[in-house]
N, CA, C and O atoms as a Tinker XYZ file with bonds, in Angstrom:
   384  protein
     1  N    -59.363000  -19.642000   31.215000    73     2
     2  CA   -59.095000  -19.649000   29.951000    64     1     3
     3  C    -56.881000  -18.880000   30.458000    63     2     4     5
     4  O    -56.346000  -18.374000   31.445000    81     3
     5  N    -56.543000  -19.188000   29.389000    73     3     6
     6  CA   -54.664000  -19.209000   29.281000    64     5     7
     7  C    -54.435000  -18.570000   27.618000    63     6     8     9
     8  O    -55.003000  -18.822000   26.555000    81     7
     9  N    -53.531000  -17.814000   27.927000    73     7    10
    10  CA   -53.319000  -16.282000   26.986000    64     9    11
    11  C    -51.793000  -17.400000   26.403000    63    10    12    13
    12  O    -51.065000  -17.785000   27.318000    81    11
    13  N    -51.486000  -17.755000   25.223000    73    11    14
    14  CA   -50.044000  -17.709000   24.994000    64    13    15
    15  C    -49.839000  -16.523000   24.032000    63    14    16    17
    16  O    -50.592000  -16.375000   23.069000    81    15
    17  N    -48.918000  -15.758000   24.264000    73    15    18
    18  CA   -48.365000  -14.946000   23.289000    64    17    19
    19  C    -47.725000  -15.525000   22.033000    63    18    20    21
    20  O    -47.074000  -16.563000   22.150000    81    19
    21  N    -47.850000  -14.965000   20.891000    73    19    22
    22  CA   -46.630000  -15.442000   20.085000    64    21    23
    23  C    -44.858000  -14.430000   19.339000    63    22    24    25
    24  O    -44.315000  -13.343000   19.538000    81    23
    25  N    -44.681000  -15.301000   18.731000    73    23    26
    26  CA   -43.187000  -14.671000   18.520000    64    25    27
    27  C    -42.612000  -14.024000   19.642000    63    26    28    29
    28  O    -42.130000  -14.863000   20.402000    81    27
    29  N    -42.461000  -12.767000   20.075000    73    27    30
    30  CA   -41.679000  -11.837000   21.181000    64    29    31
    31  C    -42.862000  -11.193000   22.089000    63    30    32    33
    32  O    -42.766000  -10.134000   22.709000    81    31
    33  N    -43.661000  -11.793000   22.058000    73    31    34
    34  CA   -44.568000  -11.081000   22.667000    64    33    35
    35  C    -45.026000  -11.332000   24.072000    63    34    36    37
    36  O    -45.397000  -12.491000   24.255000    81    35
    37  N    -45.089000  -10.564000   25.071000    73    35    38
    38  CA   -45.627000  -10.726000   26.351000    64    37    39
    39  C    -46.407000  -10.717000   27.133000    63    38    40    41
    40  O    -46.674000   -9.650000   27.685000    81    39
    41  N    -46.900000  -11.592000   27.392000    73    39    42
    42  CA   -48.134000  -11.177000   28.687000    64    41    43
    43  C    -47.530000   -9.830000   30.496000    63    42    44    45
    44  O    -46.469000   -9.932000   31.113000    81    43
    45  N    -48.090000   -9.326000   30.638000    73    43    46
    46  CA   -47.591000   -8.875000   32.066000    64    45    47
    47  C    -49.118000   -8.743000   32.938000    63    46    48    49
    48  O    -50.252000   -8.910000   32.491000    81    47
    49  N    -48.923000   -8.577000   33.576000    73    47    50
    50  CA   -50.140000   -8.713000   34.718000    64    49    51
    51  C    -49.506000   -7.547000   35.672000    63    50    52    53
    52  O    -48.452000   -7.521000   36.307000    81    51
    53  N    -50.691000   -6.476000   35.507000    73    51    54
    54  CA   -49.694000   -5.229000   36.107000    64    53    55
    55  C    -49.856000   -5.052000   37.658000    63    54    56    57
    56  O    -50.687000   -5.641000   38.350000    81    55
    57  N    -48.688000   -3.909000   38.198000    73    55    58
    58  CA   -48.532000   -4.277000   39.681000    64    57    59
    59  C    -49.503000   -3.151000   40.023000    63    58    60    61
    60  O    -49.480000   -2.163000   39.288000    81    59
    61  N    -50.594000   -3.188000   41.339000    73    59    62
    62  CA   -51.314000   -1.874000   42.334000    64    61    63
    63  C    -50.204000   -0.515000   41.708000    63    62    64    65
    64  O    -49.007000   -0.398000   41.444000    81    63
    65  N    -51.472000    0.377000   41.679000    73    63    66
    66  CA   -50.992000    1.887000   41.861000    64    65    67
    67  C    -50.657000    1.896000   42.744000    63    66    68    69
    68  O    -50.598000    0.816000   43.331000    81    67
    69  N    -50.179000    3.226000   43.485000    73    67    70
    70  CA   -49.527000    3.279000   45.321000    64    69    71
    71  C    -50.592000    4.068000   44.663000    63    70    72    73
    72  O    -50.748000    4.486000   43.516000    81    71
    73  N    -51.322000    4.142000   45.836000    73    71    74
    74  CA   -52.762000    5.318000   47.068000    64    73    75
    75  C    -52.474000    5.619000   47.272000    63    74    76    77
    76  O    -53.170000    6.632000   47.200000    81    75
    77  N    -50.981000    6.122000   48.069000    73    75    78
    78  CA   -50.818000    6.862000   48.739000    64    77    79
    79  C    -49.487000    7.818000   47.922000    63    78    80    81
    80  O    -49.164000    7.608000   46.752000    81    79
    81  N    -48.867000    8.820000   48.765000    73    79    82
    82  CA   -47.914000    9.531000   47.972000    64    81    83
    83  C    -47.358000    9.544000   49.072000    63    82    84    85
    84  O    -47.825000    9.283000   50.181000    81    83
    85  N    -45.567000   10.087000   48.541000    73    83    86
    86  CA   -44.523000    9.726000   49.581000    64    85    87
    87  C    -45.634000   10.885000   51.181000    63    86    88    89
    88  O    -46.045000   10.551000   52.292000    81    87
    89  N    -45.663000   11.578000   50.771000    73    87    90
    90  CA   -46.272000   13.120000   51.361000    64    89    91
    91  C    -47.415000   12.360000   52.018000    63    90    92    93
    92  O    -48.178000   13.186000   52.520000    81    91
    93  N    -47.731000   11.424000   52.164000    73    91    94
    94  CA   -49.173000   10.188000   53.099000    64    93    95
    95  C    -50.601000   10.718000   52.421000    63    94    96    97
    96  O    -51.526000   10.307000   53.122000    81    95
    97  N    -50.996000   11.352000   51.497000    73    95    98
    98  CA   -52.114000   11.578000   50.993000    64    97    99
    99  C    -52.319000   10.419000   50.142000    63    98   100   101
   100  O    -51.723000    9.604000   49.439000    81    99
   101  N    -53.003000   10.623000   50.394000    73    99   102
   102  CA   -53.960000    9.225000   49.998000    64   101   103
   103  C    -54.968000    9.941000   48.512000    63   102   104   105
   104  O    -55.607000   10.988000   48.413000    81   103
   105  N    -54.718000    8.817000   47.541000    73   103   106
   106  CA   -54.731000    9.653000   46.198000    64   105   107
   107  C    -56.395000    8.663000   45.380000    63   106   108   109
   108  O    -56.494000    7.437000   45.317000    81   107
   109  N    -57.292000    9.525000   44.958000    73   107   110
   110  CA   -58.214000    8.167000   44.604000    64   109   111
   111  C    -58.073000    7.480000   42.776000    63   110   112   113
   112  O    -57.272000    7.459000   41.841000    81   111
   113  N    -59.339000    7.042000   43.111000    73   111   114
   114  CA   -58.252000    5.910000   41.572000    64   113   115
   115  C    -58.414000    6.213000   40.300000    63   114   116   117
   116  O    -58.163000    5.358000   39.451000    81   115
   117  N    -58.918000    7.638000   39.891000    73   115   118
   118  CA   -58.530000    8.595000   39.089000    64   117   119
   119  C    -57.338000    9.335000   39.067000    63   118   120   121
   120  O    -56.763000    9.944000   38.165000    81   119
   121  N    -57.004000    9.088000   40.674000    73   119   122
   122  CA   -55.787000   10.505000   40.256000    64   121   123
   123  C    -54.607000    9.457000   40.529000    63   122   124   125
   124  O    -53.592000    9.866000   41.093000    81   123
   125  N    -54.724000    8.002000   40.111000    73   123   126
   126  CA   -53.721000    7.328000   40.200000    64   125   127
   127  C    -53.163000    6.910000   38.635000    63   126   128   129
   128  O    -53.951000    6.550000   37.761000    81   127
   129  N    -51.396000    7.028000   38.367000    73   127   130
   130  CA   -50.851000    6.891000   36.790000    64   129   131
   131  C    -50.972000    5.163000   37.395000    63   130   132   133
   132  O    -51.146000    4.638000   38.495000    81   131
   133  N    -50.725000    4.588000   35.679000    73   131   134
   134  CA   -50.840000    3.496000   35.653000    64   133   135
   135  C    -49.346000    3.601000   35.613000    63   134   136   137
   136  O    -48.498000    4.450000   35.338000    81   135
   137  N    -49.432000    1.805000   36.184000    73   135   138
   138  CA   -47.839000    1.608000   36.625000    64   137   139
   139  C    -47.413000    1.011000   35.988000    63   138   140   141
   140  O    -47.970000   -0.011000   35.586000    81   139
   141  N    -46.019000    1.453000   35.547000    73   139   142
   142  CA   -45.242000    0.915000   34.603000    64   141   143
   143  C    -44.482000   -0.357000   34.887000    63   142   144   145
   144  O    -43.381000   -0.572000   34.380000    81   143
   145  N    -44.958000   -1.019000   35.534000    73   143   146
   146  CA   -44.290000   -2.185000   36.466000    64   145   147
   147  C    -45.079000   -3.256000   36.567000    63   146   148   149
   148  O    -46.281000   -3.033000   36.711000    81   147
   149  N    -44.511000   -4.964000   36.508000    73   147   150
   150  CA   -45.699000   -5.574000   35.985000    64   149   151
   151  C    -44.879000   -6.524000   36.592000    63   150   152   153
   152  O    -43.825000   -6.384000   37.213000    81   151
   153  N    -45.756000   -7.845000   36.220000    73   151   154
   154  CA   -44.476000   -9.522000   36.775000    64   153   155
   155  C    -45.790000   -9.668000   35.212000    63   154   156   157
   156  O    -46.959000   -9.344000   35.003000    81   155
   157  N    -44.187000  -10.638000   34.133000    73   155   158
   158  CA   -44.796000  -11.542000   33.115000    64   157   159
   159  C    -45.207000  -12.576000   33.406000    63   158   160   161
   160  O    -44.499000  -13.503000   33.799000    81   159
   161  N    -46.288000  -12.612000   33.287000    73   159   162
   162  CA   -47.512000  -13.884000   33.763000    64   161   163
   163  C    -47.679000  -15.143000   32.080000    63   162   164   165
   164  O    -48.026000  -16.300000   32.322000    81   163
   165  N    -47.448000  -14.808000   30.806000    73   163   166
   166  CA   -46.335000  -15.448000   29.969000    64   165   167
   167  C    -45.759000  -14.930000   28.380000    63   166   168   169
   168  O    -46.360000  -14.110000   27.684000    81   167
   169  N    -44.739000  -15.465000   28.081000    73   167   170
   170  CA   -44.006000  -15.348000   27.175000    64   169   171
   171  C    -43.520000  -16.195000   26.329000    63   170   172   173
   172  O    -43.172000  -17.362000   26.504000    81   171
   173  N    -43.510000  -15.097000   24.757000    73   171   174
   174  CA   -44.031000  -16.322000   23.388000    64   173   175
   175  C    -42.703000  -16.742000   22.940000    63   174   176   177
   176  O    -41.724000  -16.465000   23.633000    81   175
   177  N    -42.563000  -17.500000   21.646000    73   175   178
   178  CA   -41.227000  -18.498000   21.861000    64   177   179
   179  C    -40.294000  -17.308000   21.445000    63   178   180   181
   180  O    -39.246000  -17.695000   21.961000    81   179
   181  N    -39.905000  -15.766000   20.675000    73   179   182
   182  CA   -39.179000  -16.052000   20.431000    64   181   183
   183  C    -38.978000  -15.122000   19.514000    63   182   184   185
   184  O    -39.744000  -15.464000   18.614000    81   183
   185  N    -38.247000  -13.833000   19.053000    73   183   186
   186  CA   -38.136000  -13.574000   17.318000    64   185   187
   187  C    -37.705000  -14.278000   16.161000    63   186   188   189
   188  O    -36.498000  -14.485000   16.033000    81   187
   189  N    -38.773000  -14.813000   15.008000    73   187   190
   190  CA   -37.967000  -14.963000   14.733000    64   189   191
   191  C    -36.663000  -14.420000   13.373000    63   190   192   193
   192  O    -36.726000  -13.562000   12.493000    81   191
   193  N    -35.850000  -15.155000   13.674000    73   191   194
   194  CA   -34.275000  -13.739000   12.635000    64   193   195
   195  C    -34.642000  -13.886000   11.297000    63   194   196   197
   196  O    -35.775000  -14.182000   10.919000    81   195
   197  N    -33.525000  -13.643000   10.474000    73   195   198
   198  CA   -33.902000  -13.420000    9.327000    64   197   199
   199  C    -33.375000  -14.742000    8.945000    63   198   200   201
   200  O    -34.150000  -15.533000    8.405000    81   199
   201  N    -31.842000  -15.161000    9.214000    73   199   202
   202  CA   -32.059000  -16.989000    9.211000    64   201   203
   203  C    -32.252000  -18.000000    9.854000    63   202   204   205
   204  O    -31.570000  -18.983000   10.145000    81   203
   205  N    -34.081000  -17.395000   10.217000    73   203   206
   206  CA   -34.658000  -18.764000   10.290000    64   205   207
   207  C    -34.843000  -19.307000   11.748000    63   206   208   209
   208  O    -35.809000  -19.854000   12.280000    81   207
   209  N    -33.346000  -18.911000   12.315000    73   207   210
   210  CA   -33.166000  -18.875000   13.991000    64   209   211
   211  C    -34.137000  -18.446000   15.069000    63   210   212   213
   212  O    -34.439000  -17.253000   15.014000    81   211
   213  N    -34.656000  -19.109000   15.974000    73   211   214
   214  CA   -35.738000  -17.623000   17.294000    64   213   215
   215  C    -34.622000  -17.434000   17.784000    63   214   216   217
   216  O    -33.547000  -18.010000   17.950000    81   215
   217  N    -35.247000  -16.260000   18.028000    73   215   218
   218  CA   -34.133000  -15.696000   19.552000    64   217   219
   219  C    -34.184000  -15.582000   21.128000    63   218   220   221
   220  O    -35.268000  -15.064000   21.396000    81   219
   221  N    -33.743000  -15.745000   21.849000    73   219   222
   222  CA   -34.225000  -16.456000   23.044000    64   221   223
   223  C    -34.351000  -14.669000   24.254000    63   222   224   225
   224  O    -33.682000  -13.662000   24.488000    81   223
   225  N    -35.876000  -15.401000   24.710000    73   223   226
   226  CA   -36.203000  -14.364000   25.081000    64   225   227
   227  C    -35.655000  -14.328000   26.494000    63   226   228   229
   228  O    -35.716000  -15.312000   27.230000    81   227
   229  N    -34.931000  -12.768000   26.983000    73   227   230
   230  CA   -34.372000  -12.323000   27.901000    64   229   231
   231  C    -35.959000  -12.386000   28.804000    63   230   232   233
   232  O    -35.689000  -11.629000   29.737000    81   231
   233  N    -36.737000  -12.632000   28.932000    73   231   234
   234  CA   -37.474000  -12.591000   30.087000    64   233   235
   235  C    -38.602000  -13.846000   30.146000    63   234   236   237
   236  O    -39.402000  -14.059000   29.235000    81   235
   237  N    -38.527000  -14.545000   31.243000    73   235   238
   238  CA   -39.170000  -15.690000   31.324000    64   237   239
   239  C    -40.872000  -15.040000   32.300000    63   238   240   241
   240  O    -41.132000  -13.964000   32.838000    81   239
   241  N    -41.683000  -16.346000   32.124000    73   239   242
   242  CA   -42.716000  -16.473000   33.834000    64   241   243
   243  C    -42.549000  -16.522000   35.416000    63   242   244   245
   244  O    -42.245000  -17.321000   36.303000    81   243
   245  N    -42.888000  -15.334000   35.262000    73   243   246
   246  CA   -41.996000  -14.605000   36.936000    64   245   247
   247  C    -41.583000  -14.143000   37.369000    63   246   248   249
   248  O    -41.519000  -14.085000   38.597000    81   247
   249  N    -40.551000  -12.960000   35.817000    73   247   250
   250  CA   -40.229000  -12.094000   36.317000    64   249   251
   251  C    -40.715000  -11.258000   36.217000    63   250   252   253
   252  O    -41.855000  -11.281000   35.751000    81   251
   253  N    -39.990000   -9.832000   36.678000    73   251   254
   254  CA   -41.103000   -8.002000   37.465000    64   253   255
   255  C    -39.772000   -7.692000   36.763000    63   254   256   257
   256  O    -38.562000   -7.908000   36.826000    81   255
   257  N    -40.946000   -6.905000   35.888000    73   255   258
   258  CA   -40.134000   -6.113000   34.543000    64   257   259
   259  C    -40.737000   -3.871000   34.862000    63   258   260   261
   260  O    -41.577000   -3.094000   35.316000    81   259
   261  N    -39.958000   -3.968000   34.439000    73   259   262
   262  CA   -40.635000   -2.288000   34.133000    64   261   263
   263  C    -40.503000   -2.147000   32.689000    63   262   264   265
   264  O    -39.437000   -2.372000   32.117000    81   263
   265  N    -42.047000   -1.611000   31.814000    73   263   266
   266  CA   -41.901000   -1.556000   29.984000    64   265   267
   267  C    -42.380000   -0.162000   30.374000    63   266   268   269
   268  O    -42.805000    0.331000   31.419000    81   267
   269  N    -42.124000    0.343000   28.987000    73   267   270
   270  CA   -42.483000    1.544000   28.328000    64   269   271
   271  C    -44.323000    2.644000   28.822000    63   270   272   273
   272  O    -45.446000    2.532000   28.329000    81   271
   273  N    -44.020000    3.187000   29.474000    73   271   274
   274  CA   -45.340000    3.792000   30.036000    64   273   275
   275  C    -46.593000    3.724000   28.989000    63   274   276   277
   276  O    -47.542000    2.996000   29.282000    81   275
   277  N    -46.615000    4.664000   27.455000    73   275   278
   278  CA   -47.704000    3.619000   26.729000    64   277   279
   279  C    -48.034000    2.958000   25.887000    63   278   280   281
   280  O    -48.950000    3.154000   25.087000    81   279
   281  N    -47.164000    1.895000   25.983000    73   279   282
   282  CA   -46.605000    0.897000   24.960000    64   281   283
   283  C    -47.574000   -0.310000   25.665000    63   282   284   285
   284  O    -48.180000   -0.436000   26.729000    81   283
   285  N    -47.377000   -1.059000   24.536000    73   283   286
   286  CA   -48.182000   -2.602000   24.890000    64   285   287
   287  C    -50.019000   -2.594000   24.763000    63   286   288   289
   288  O    -50.696000   -1.587000   24.971000    81   287
   289  N    -50.607000   -4.025000   24.360000    73   287   290
   290  CA   -52.438000   -3.319000   23.976000    64   289   291
   291  C    -52.821000   -3.352000   25.419000    63   290   292   293
   292  O    -51.857000   -3.629000   26.133000    81   291
   293  N    -54.503000   -3.053000   26.386000    73   291   294
   294  CA   -54.196000   -3.279000   27.784000    64   293   295
   295  C    -56.094000   -4.770000   26.759000    63   294   296   297
   296  O    -57.075000   -4.639000   26.028000    81   295
   297  N    -55.531000   -5.596000   27.345000    73   295   298
   298  CA   -56.990000   -6.894000   27.301000    64   297   299
   299  C    -57.580000   -6.788000   29.031000    63   298   300   301
   300  O    -57.195000   -6.247000   30.067000    81   299
   301  N    -58.676000   -7.612000   28.615000    73   299   302
   302  CA   -58.779000   -8.066000   29.655000    64   301   303
   303  C    -59.728000   -9.510000   29.801000    63   302   304   305
   304  O    -60.731000   -9.586000   29.091000    81   303
   305  N    -59.359000  -10.759000   30.825000    73   303   306
   306  CA   -59.309000  -11.985000   30.323000    64   305   307
   307  C    -59.935000  -12.356000   31.904000    63   306   308   309
   308  O    -59.281000  -12.070000   32.907000    81   307
   309  N    -61.257000  -13.014000   31.981000    73   307   310
   310  CA   -61.588000  -13.100000   32.998000    64   309   311
   311  C    -61.711000  -12.603000   34.280000    63   310   312   313
   312  O    -61.604000  -13.197000   35.353000    81   311
   313  N    -62.020000  -11.091000   33.972000    73   311   314
   314  CA   -62.166000   -9.921000   34.689000    64   313   315
   315  C    -60.721000   -9.585000   35.310000    63   314   316   317
   316  O    -60.492000   -8.724000   36.159000    81   315
   317  N    -59.766000  -10.480000   34.683000    73   315   318
   318  CA   -57.945000  -10.046000   34.641000    64   317   319
   319  C    -57.379000   -9.619000   33.933000    63   318   320   321
   320  O    -57.073000  -10.177000   32.879000    81   319
   321  N    -56.823000   -7.739000   34.484000    73   319   322
   322  CA   -56.537000   -7.052000   33.616000    64   321   323
   323  C    -55.313000   -7.384000   32.894000    63   322   324   325
   324  O    -54.529000   -7.837000   33.727000    81   323
   325  N    -54.621000   -7.366000   31.388000    73   323   326
   326  CA   -52.878000   -7.718000   31.416000    64   325   327
   327  C    -52.677000   -6.967000   30.472000    63   326   328   329
   328  O    -53.657000   -6.497000   29.894000    81   327
   329  N    -50.651000   -6.458000   29.811000    73   327   330
   330  CA   -50.827000   -6.345000   29.212000    64   329   331
   331  C    -50.201000   -6.056000   28.619000    63   330   332   333
   332  O    -49.347000   -5.274000   29.036000    81   331
   333  N    -50.165000   -6.744000   26.362000    73   331   334
   334  CA   -49.387000   -8.212000   25.823000    64   333   335
   335  C    -48.733000   -6.323000   25.127000    63   334   336   337
   336  O    -49.060000   -5.192000   24.769000    81   335
   337  N    -47.638000   -7.287000   25.366000    73   335   338
   338  CA   -46.024000   -6.302000   24.273000    64   337   339
   339  C    -45.021000   -6.721000   24.250000    63   338   340   341
   340  O    -44.144000   -7.245000   24.937000    81   339
   341  N    -45.376000   -6.278000   22.929000    73   339   342
   342  CA   -43.857000   -6.866000   23.040000    64   341   343
   343  C    -42.222000   -6.754000   23.571000    63   342   344   345
   344  O    -41.918000   -5.734000   24.190000    81   343
   345  N    -41.100000   -7.871000   23.313000    73   343   346
   346  CA   -40.078000   -7.825000   24.553000    64   345   347
   347  C    -39.458000   -6.802000   24.121000    63   346   348   349
   348  O    -38.825000   -6.345000   25.072000    81   347
   349  N    -39.254000   -6.047000   22.985000    73   347   350
   350  CA   -38.710000   -4.950000   23.613000    64   349   351
   351  C    -38.882000   -3.423000   24.032000    63   350   352   353
   352  O    -38.325000   -2.344000   24.235000    81   351
   353  N    -40.073000   -4.145000   24.009000    73   351   354
   354  CA   -40.432000   -2.468000   25.101000    64   353   355
   355  C    -41.102000   -2.454000   26.311000    63   354   356   357
   356  O    -41.874000   -1.695000   26.898000    81   355
   357  N    -40.246000   -4.183000   26.626000    73   355   358
   358  CA   -39.610000   -4.121000   28.494000    64   357   359
   359  C    -38.422000   -2.888000   28.317000    63   358   360   361
   360  O    -37.792000   -2.625000   27.293000    81   359
   361  N    -38.345000   -2.333000   29.440000    73   359   362
   362  CA   -36.918000   -1.446000   29.305000    64   361   363
   363  C    -36.264000   -1.788000   30.481000    63   362   364   365
   364  O    -35.328000   -1.039000   30.760000    81   363
   365  N    -36.601000   -3.192000   31.668000    73   363   366
   366  CA   -35.465000   -3.719000   32.234000    64   365   367
   367  C    -36.277000   -4.638000   33.398000    63   366   368   369
   368  O    -37.458000   -4.900000   33.168000    81   367
   369  N    -35.716000   -5.081000   34.524000    73   367   370
   370  CA   -36.292000   -6.784000   35.015000    64   369   371
   371  C    -36.226000   -6.263000   36.171000    63   370   372   373
   372  O    -35.607000   -5.199000   36.153000    81   371
   373  N    -36.724000   -6.665000   37.486000    73   371   374
   374  CA   -36.229000   -5.840000   38.445000    64   373   375
   375  C    -35.651000   -6.954000   39.079000    63   374   376   377
   376  O    -36.148000   -8.066000   38.902000    81   375
   377  N    -34.275000   -6.736000   40.077000    73   375   378
   378  CA   -33.923000   -8.267000   40.480000    64   377   379
   379  C    -33.525000   -7.311000   41.959000    63   378   380   381
   380  O    -33.000000   -6.248000   42.290000    81   379
   381  N    -34.210000   -8.572000   42.557000    73   379   382
   382  CA   -34.235000   -8.189000   44.619000    64   381   383
   383  C    -33.323000   -8.704000   44.956000    63   382   384
   384  O    -33.010000   -8.690000   46.146000    81   383
């Protein structure tokens, strides 16, 4: 199954949460925080502006991004978990 977001929607695959603290303590799954970083799997065509034109998306497939903690909708497709959110909920692109 393929998921294609509309307008300024972005589909993100969350990266795995850290399993160990900086001090070396191993965390159980229930204590892990929801990660705020993920990889863009798909991006919509862009938001329609008042003049009828589409705005260009700032992110593209494959970008690693940081997004707001409690934004978006969690979905599961074919056993994989994704987050769908608006482009405005993305805080930045991770550059390596």
